[in-house]
N, C-alpha and C positions, 0 to 999 in steps of 0.2 A: 366336697370341701369343707373344712369345718369353718366356722367363723372366725376365726383367730388372724385366719389371713384377710385383712379388708384392704390395706394399703401396700400397693406395689410398685417398685421401682425398677426401670429397668437401665443398663449402661450398653447401649446399642453399638459393639465394638465389631471390628471384622470386615467393614466394606470394602477399604484398600487392599489388603491382603485376599479377600475372596477377589477380587477383579485381579489383580497382580495372577494369581494362581492360573487363570483364565486368558493371561496375557493381553487385556483392556487395561485402559487407564483407570484411576482410581475414582472418577467421577462416575464410572459405569456401575460400581459398587453400590455407591448412594442411591443410584437413581432404582437399582432394585430393591435397596433397604426401606425407600420410603414406600414400596407396596407392601413390603413386610408390617411397618407401622400399622397401616390399615386392617390388617387381619388381627394383628393384636389386640387393638382397641375394639374391634370387633367381638375378639373373645373377652375382653376383659367385662365387656358391656354384659354380654349375656350370662357371664358367671356371676354378675350383679357385686362387683367389686366397688369399693367406694371412691378408690382413686388408682389412678394409673400414672406416674409422673416417666417422662422419657426423657433422657440424656442427650438432648440433640446437638449443642453447641456449647462448649466450655471456653471458659475464659483464656484456657491453655491453647486452644484452639487456633487462636491469633496466630500462631507460630508457623502454621501450614502456608502452601503456595496462597497468592494474591486471586489467583483461577478457582482453585479448591474453595476456598473462603465465599466468594462471589457466588460458584455454585449451591453451595448449601445454602444460601440466602434466597436464590431462586427456586431450590426445591421447597424450602418451607411455603414460599408465596404459590407454588403451584399446589400444594397439598390445601392449603386455605379454601383455595378453589374448588379443587376436587373431591374433598372431604365434608366442606361445609353443610349441603343440603343433610347429607349422613349423619353428621353430628346434630344437625336439629331434628331430625325423625328420630333418632335413639334418645333423645333427652339428655344428651350429654352436655356436660358444663365444662368450656373449654378456657383455660388459662395460661399463661407463659411466665415461668420463674425466671428470674435474672433481668440484666439489663440488656435491652434490645432497643435502645434507642437510636442504636448506629445504624437499624435497619432502613431501607427507603421507606419514604414518605407512603407509598401506595402499601406496600405491606405492613407498615404502621398502622394503617387505616384497615386494613382487613382483620389484622387481630383485635384492634378496637371494638371492630363492629360486631364480630364474632363472639367475643367475650361478652359484650352488651347481648346480644340476643339471647344469648345460654347462660344469662346470670342467675337466673331463677329455675333453671333445669334440675332435676332432684334425681339425674340418675348418674353413673359413672362421671366422675371427676376427673378431666384430662388434662394432665400438666405438661404442657412442655418447657424443659430447661434450657433457655436458649439464651446465650450471653451470662451464663451461671458458672458461678466457681463457689463452693460450700463454706470456705472461708472468709470471702468476700461478703457473702451472707452472712455470716455473724459479725462482723466487722458493720455493716450497714446498719443492722439491727440495733446495735449496743451506740452506733452514733445517732440514728433516730431516736430513742430513748435519750442521750445526752440533752441531744437538743430541745426536746421535749419538757426534760423532766431535771435540770441542770443542779449539781450538786446534792443529788439523790441518787443513793445506792441503787444497781440493777439487779433483780432478784429473776429467778429462773423462768416464772410466770410472764414478767416485763420480756423478758429476752425473746418468749414465743410470741408472743403478741407483735413484736415489731418485725419479725423474720418477712421474707417476701409475699408469704401466703400463710397467716395465722392458724388458717383452718388444717392445714397440713403439718401435723406436729411429729407425730409416731410411725415411721412406715415399716409393716411386718417383715416384707422380703425386699430384698435387692438381687437383681436378677445381673449377672456381667456374661455376654457372649464373647467369643472369640480366643476364649483359652487365658487371657490373663487375669493373675489373683490379686487384684486392688479394687480400691473404689474409687482413686482418681479425684478424689476433692468433691466426691458428689454426697450432697445431704448430709454434710457432717453430723449436723444438730440430730435432724429427723433420724437417722441410723443408730441412734446409742444402742439400740437392743433391737436392731434388725436381723433377721435369719437373711444367709447370705448363700447365696448358689452360684457355681461358676460354671460352665459348660465352654466346650471346643467349639461349639459351634459358632461359625460365623455369622455376622447377624442376617445377612441375605438369606442365608439357609435355613434361619429358624424359621419353626411355625407354629401353627395355633395348637396341633397335637404335642409336641415339645414342651409348651409352654404349659398345657393343661397339666400335663404328666409331672413338671417341675411342683406347681402348685398342689397337686395331690400328694406329692412327695416329701413336701416341705411342710403341709399342715398336720401329718403325723408323727413330726418330731415335739420332745417336749421342751416346751418354753417355761422357763421358771422366772425370768426376770430379778434374777438375784433373791430369789426366794427357794423354798421347800417345795418341792410337788408341781406339777403345771397348775398353770390359771389361764383365765380365758384371754387377758390382755396386759398390755405394759400399763394401763389408766386404772387397771382394776387393783393391779399390784402395788401400783404408788399410793391408792387411798388406802389400802391395808398396811403398808409400811408407815405412812404417815399416821395411822391410830395407833400401833405400836411404840412408834417412837415418842408420840406425844403421853403415853401412858408407864414408861420405861425410863426416860430420861432422866429424871427426878432421882428413880431408884439407883440407877448409875453413878450419878454425881454422889451419892451417900455411901456407896461400897468403898472400901478401902482393900487395895493389892498390896 
């Protein structure tokens, strides 16, 4: 896989429909989906990705039934118990993006503990987007900046520094399972130049094999990031664009059209 694909995010969709097709309750799909998470995290670590961000619970998911919402909370709690040792063993850094203050105190303590234990890990960075919404993240970042810098205009770098995780800026690839063709308020800032891949596979049927095949197929796409010809990364293209703009802007101003 080419080095241009370093940061991957997944919208894990289709659990409920997978269960319904098998005449089972929706929560049955979530249980199976939780096991797939473990497999994809393992694969991402083996492939030496920088980060894997998983859309686990969105701000819009509050519209679901109380029983399903509570069950999703329990699944997160069980995941933390089940995967803790594996995360530590594989040098994975664990983080949660979003407002998850509503979770039970027991679960919050587990999140804080695992984040602390893995804070200096230099392997895969595993992000769970929980209680997350892309628009809310941007609004929160702007408000945080205003609070710290009253009466001062915000710029691109300042906004990025005030996102939920300032180290996660540009995502190379967003995968969505389940057949829908939208990003559903996920990583709106970080996905400015993301490659998108949509698969009809429901999340409980998603596999390491399909995941690695998607990465392989996307890695050969020509990524220009607004320029001409293939470049290594969005960051690299931003540096080139800045150099060109600094040298050309004065010349453009002097032109007569």
